[in-house]
VMD Tcl script that builds the backbone (N, CA, C; Angstrom):
set m [mol new atoms 207]
animate dup $m
set s [atomselect $m all]
$s set {name element resname resid chain x y z} {
  {N N MET 1 A -5.591 -11.842 5.912}
  {CA C MET 1 A -4.477 -11.080 6.471}
  {C C MET 1 A -4.411 -9.699 5.835}
  {N N ARG 2 A -4.534 -9.656 4.506}
  {CA C ARG 2 A -4.456 -8.383 3.793}
  {C C ARG 2 A -5.640 -7.484 4.172}
  {N N ARG 3 A -6.821 -8.086 4.338}
  {CA C ARG 3 A -7.995 -7.306 4.721}
  {C C ARG 3 A -7.827 -6.737 6.115}
  {N N LEU 4 A -7.247 -7.529 7.024}
  {CA C LEU 4 A -7.009 -7.060 8.382}
  {C C LEU 4 A -6.039 -5.878 8.358}
  {N N ALA 5 A -4.972 -6.006 7.581}
  {CA C ALA 5 A -3.990 -4.926 7.484}
  {C C ALA 5 A -4.639 -3.666 6.921}
  {N N LEU 6 A -5.493 -3.818 5.910}
  {CA C LEU 6 A -6.179 -2.667 5.335}
  {C C LEU 6 A -7.108 -2.032 6.361}
  {N N ALA 7 A -7.838 -2.862 7.114}
  {CA C ALA 7 A -8.753 -2.344 8.126}
  {C C ALA 7 A -7.996 -1.570 9.204}
  {N N ILE 8 A -6.865 -2.096 9.631}
  {CA C ILE 8 A -6.051 -1.418 10.644}
  {C C ILE 8 A -5.526 -0.103 10.091}
  {N N TRP 9 A -5.071 -0.125 8.855}
  {CA C TRP 9 A -4.536 1.076 8.218}
  {C C TRP 9 A -5.608 2.152 8.120}
  {N N LEU 10 A -6.807 1.755 7.672}
  {CA C LEU 10 A -7.892 2.726 7.549}
  {C C LEU 10 A -8.304 3.280 8.909}
  {N N ALA 11 A -8.386 2.415 9.906}
  {CA C ALA 11 A -8.774 2.862 11.247}
  {C C ALA 11 A -7.724 3.822 11.811}
  {N N THR 12 A -6.467 3.514 11.624}
  {CA C THR 12 A -5.396 4.371 12.104}
  {C C THR 12 A -5.444 5.722 11.414}
  {N N GLY 13 A -5.641 5.708 10.107}
  {CA C GLY 13 A -5.725 6.961 9.361}
  {C C GLY 13 A -6.896 7.808 9.807}
  {N N THR 14 A -8.015 7.163 10.073}
  {CA C THR 14 A -9.196 7.887 10.530}
  {C C THR 14 A -8.961 8.499 11.903}
  {N N LEU 15 A -8.361 7.736 12.790}
  {CA C LEU 15 A -8.107 8.235 14.138}
  {C C LEU 15 A -7.084 9.367 14.145}
  {N N LEU 16 A -6.101 9.273 13.285}
  {CA C LEU 16 A -5.035 10.273 13.270}
  {C C LEU 16 A -5.382 11.503 12.442}
  {N N ALA 17 A -6.455 11.439 11.682}
  {CA C ALA 17 A -6.811 12.552 10.806}
  {C C ALA 17 A -7.037 13.843 11.592}
  {N N GLY 18 A -7.539 13.752 12.810}
  {CA C GLY 18 A -7.801 14.944 13.604}
  {C C GLY 18 A -6.636 15.371 14.469}
  {N N CYS 19 A -5.571 14.609 14.482}
  {CA C CYS 19 A -4.417 14.934 15.324}
  {C C CYS 19 A -3.580 16.039 14.695}
  {N N GLY 20 A -2.778 16.655 15.484}
  {CA C GLY 20 A -1.843 17.637 14.982}
  {C C GLY 20 A -2.184 19.032 15.440}
  {N N GLY 21 A -3.419 19.406 15.332}
  {CA C GLY 21 A -3.863 20.690 15.824}
  {C C GLY 21 A -3.348 21.890 15.070}
  {N N GLY 22 A -2.537 21.688 14.065}
  {CA C GLY 22 A -1.989 22.828 13.343}
  {C C GLY 22 A -2.460 22.857 11.910}
  {N N GLY 23 A -1.892 23.747 11.165}
  {CA C GLY 23 A -2.231 23.883 9.754}
  {C C GLY 23 A -1.512 22.847 8.917}
  {N N ALA 24 A -1.544 23.054 7.633}
  {CA C ALA 24 A -0.960 22.100 6.691}
  {C C ALA 24 A 0.549 21.931 6.913}
  {N N ASP 25 A 1.212 22.962 7.416}
  {CA C ASP 25 A 2.656 22.887 7.606}
  {C C ASP 25 A 3.061 21.938 8.726}
  {N N SER 26 A 2.148 21.653 9.648}
  {CA C SER 26 A 2.516 20.812 10.787}
  {C C SER 26 A 2.069 19.364 10.629}
  {N N ARG 27 A 1.525 19.002 9.480}
  {CA C ARG 27 A 1.047 17.627 9.274}
  {C C ARG 27 A 2.198 16.701 8.962}
  {N N THR 28 A 2.066 15.496 9.462}
  {CA C THR 28 A 3.052 14.456 9.208}
  {C C THR 28 A 2.348 13.272 8.581}
  {N N GLU 29 A 2.929 12.718 7.542}
  {CA C GLU 29 A 2.346 11.553 6.879}
  {C C GLU 29 A 3.144 10.321 7.253}
  {N N THR 30 A 2.443 9.291 7.692}
  {CA C THR 30 A 3.081 8.045 8.073}
  {C C THR 30 A 2.484 6.919 7.244}
  {N N THR 31 A 3.335 6.072 6.704}
  {CA C THR 31 A 2.882 4.920 5.947}
  {C C THR 31 A 3.228 3.660 6.725}
  {N N VAL 32 A 2.232 2.810 6.923}
  {CA C VAL 32 A 2.440 1.533 7.600}
  {C C VAL 32 A 2.249 0.440 6.564}
  {N N ASN 33 A 3.272 -0.380 6.385}
  {CA C ASN 33 A 3.205 -1.466 5.410}
  {C C ASN 33 A 3.446 -2.782 6.132}
  {N N THR 34 A 2.383 -3.559 6.277}
  {CA C THR 34 A 2.523 -4.839 6.949}
  {C C THR 34 A 2.539 -5.994 5.955}
  {N N THR 35 A 2.504 -5.669 4.671}
  {CA C THR 35 A 2.539 -6.682 3.631}
  {C C THR 35 A 3.971 -6.833 3.147}
  {N N THR 36 A 4.419 -8.069 3.012}
  {CA C THR 36 A 5.779 -8.307 2.549}
  {C C THR 36 A 5.865 -8.106 1.044}
  {N N LYS 37 A 7.079 -7.887 0.572}
  {CA C LYS 37 A 7.289 -7.765 -0.864}
  {C C LYS 37 A 6.848 -9.041 -1.572}
  {N N GLY 38 A 7.127 -10.167 -0.948}
  {CA C GLY 38 A 6.731 -11.452 -1.535}
  {C C GLY 38 A 5.226 -11.540 -1.725}
  {N N GLN 39 A 4.472 -11.111 -0.720}
  {CA C GLN 39 A 3.011 -11.139 -0.821}
  {C C GLN 39 A 2.536 -10.175 -1.892}
  {N N GLU 40 A 3.144 -8.995 -1.959}
  {CA C GLU 40 A 2.766 -8.026 -2.983}
  {C C GLU 40 A 3.027 -8.585 -4.381}
  {N N LEU 41 A 4.164 -9.267 -4.544}
  {CA C LEU 41 A 4.487 -9.857 -5.842}
  {C C LEU 41 A 3.509 -10.970 -6.198}
  {N N GLN 42 A 3.101 -11.767 -5.205}
  {CA C GLN 42 A 2.110 -12.818 -5.452}
  {C C GLN 42 A 0.773 -12.209 -5.854}
  {N N ASP 43 A 0.374 -11.158 -5.163}
  {CA C ASP 43 A -0.881 -10.478 -5.484}
  {C C ASP 43 A -0.814 -9.874 -6.890}
  {N N LEU 44 A 0.322 -9.312 -7.228}
  {CA C LEU 44 A 0.507 -8.712 -8.544}
  {C C LEU 44 A 0.431 -9.789 -9.630}
  {N N GLN 45 A 1.054 -10.932 -9.383}
  {CA C GLN 45 A 1.015 -12.046 -10.338}
  {C C GLN 45 A -0.421 -12.543 -10.505}
  {N N ALA 46 A -1.159 -12.615 -9.408}
  {CA C ALA 46 A -2.559 -13.043 -9.473}
  {C C ALA 46 A -3.383 -12.064 -10.301}
  {N N ALA 47 A -3.114 -10.766 -10.147}
  {CA C ALA 47 A -3.822 -9.758 -10.934}
  {C C ALA 47 A -3.523 -9.924 -12.419}
  {N N LEU 48 A -2.282 -10.215 -12.740}
  {CA C LEU 48 A -1.904 -10.453 -14.131}
  {C C LEU 48 A -2.598 -11.699 -14.662}
  {N N ASN 49 A -2.552 -12.770 -13.895}
  {CA C ASN 49 A -3.145 -14.038 -14.325}
  {C C ASN 49 A -4.650 -13.924 -14.526}
  {N N SER 50 A -5.295 -13.081 -13.745}
  {CA C SER 50 A -6.748 -12.929 -13.852}
  {C C SER 50 A -7.151 -11.957 -14.953}
  {N N GLY 51 A -6.182 -11.248 -15.511}
  {CA C GLY 51 A -6.471 -10.290 -16.563}
  {C C GLY 51 A -6.812 -8.906 -16.036}
  {N N ALA 52 A -6.649 -8.697 -14.731}
  {CA C ALA 52 A -6.973 -7.398 -14.140}
  {C C ALA 52 A -5.975 -6.319 -14.549}
  {N N ILE 53 A -4.744 -6.722 -14.864}
  {CA C ILE 53 A -3.721 -5.782 -15.319}
  {C C ILE 53 A -3.020 -6.369 -16.534}
  {N N THR 54 A -2.383 -5.502 -17.300}
  {CA C THR 54 A -1.650 -5.938 -18.491}
  {C C THR 54 A -0.228 -6.347 -18.103}
  {N N GLN 55 A 0.448 -6.983 -19.036}
  {CA C GLN 55 A 1.844 -7.369 -18.818}
  {C C GLN 55 A 2.701 -6.132 -18.562}
  {N N GLU 56 A 2.432 -5.061 -19.280}
  {CA C GLU 56 A 3.187 -3.817 -19.101}
  {C C GLU 56 A 2.968 -3.249 -17.698}
  {N N GLU 57 A 1.709 -3.244 -17.239}
  {CA C GLU 57 A 1.407 -2.764 -15.890}
  {C C GLU 57 A 2.087 -3.651 -14.849}
  {N N TYR 58 A 2.065 -4.944 -15.102}
  {CA C TYR 58 A 2.718 -5.893 -14.193}
  {C C TYR 58 A 4.202 -5.569 -14.050}
  {N N GLU 59 A 4.874 -5.390 -15.177}
  {CA C GLU 59 A 6.314 -5.116 -15.154}
  {C C GLU 59 A 6.619 -3.805 -14.430}
  {N N THR 60 A 5.811 -2.788 -14.676}
  {CA C THR 60 A 6.014 -1.485 -14.034}
  {C C THR 60 A 5.864 -1.601 -12.521}
  {N N GLU 61 A 4.781 -2.232 -12.076}
  {CA C GLU 61 A 4.519 -2.366 -10.636}
  {C C GLU 61 A 5.526 -3.300 -9.975}
  {N N ARG 62 A 5.921 -4.354 -10.678}
  {CA C ARG 62 A 6.909 -5.303 -10.139}
  {C C ARG 62 A 8.231 -4.580 -9.865}
  {N N LYS 63 A 8.635 -3.739 -10.811}
  {CA C LYS 63 A 9.879 -2.985 -10.635}
  {C C LYS 63 A 9.776 -2.052 -9.438}
  {N N LYS 64 A 8.628 -1.386 -9.271}
  {CA C LYS 64 A 8.432 -0.492 -8.120}
  {C C LYS 64 A 8.569 -1.249 -6.806}
  {N N ILE 65 A 7.969 -2.431 -6.744}
  {CA C ILE 65 A 8.029 -3.244 -5.522}
  {C C ILE 65 A 9.458 -3.652 -5.230}
  {N N LEU 66 A 10.155 -4.147 -6.236}
  {CA C LEU 66 A 11.514 -4.633 -6.044}
  {C C LEU 66 A 12.512 -3.521 -5.766}
  {N N ASP 67 A 12.245 -2.311 -6.245}
  {CA C ASP 67 A 13.161 -1.187 -6.035}
  {C C ASP 67 A 13.001 -0.529 -4.662}
  {N N ARG 68 A 11.876 -0.800 -3.968}
  {CA C ARG 68 A 11.660 -0.207 -2.653}
  {C C ARG 68 A 12.607 -0.815 -1.616}
  {N N GLU 69 A 12.942 -0.018 -0.632}
  {CA C GLU 69 A 13.792 -0.531 0.451}
  {C C GLU 69 A 12.964 -1.108 1.557}
}
mol reanalyze $m
mol bondsrecalc $m
mol representation Tube
mol addrep $m
């Protein structure tokens, strides 16, 4: 599921990269998030458990996820 979401995001970004027709002032940035906070927290916990991130990094990223609307 996460790979599909990433593939869609990358494809959308690639397709939209040429849109706009104007300079830097006319560009619009859009973020598409199809991953739930719960899934992000599970992924973050898995990264901690595997040793990919430290406890401090885990706490910092966890707070960012939970503070988002």
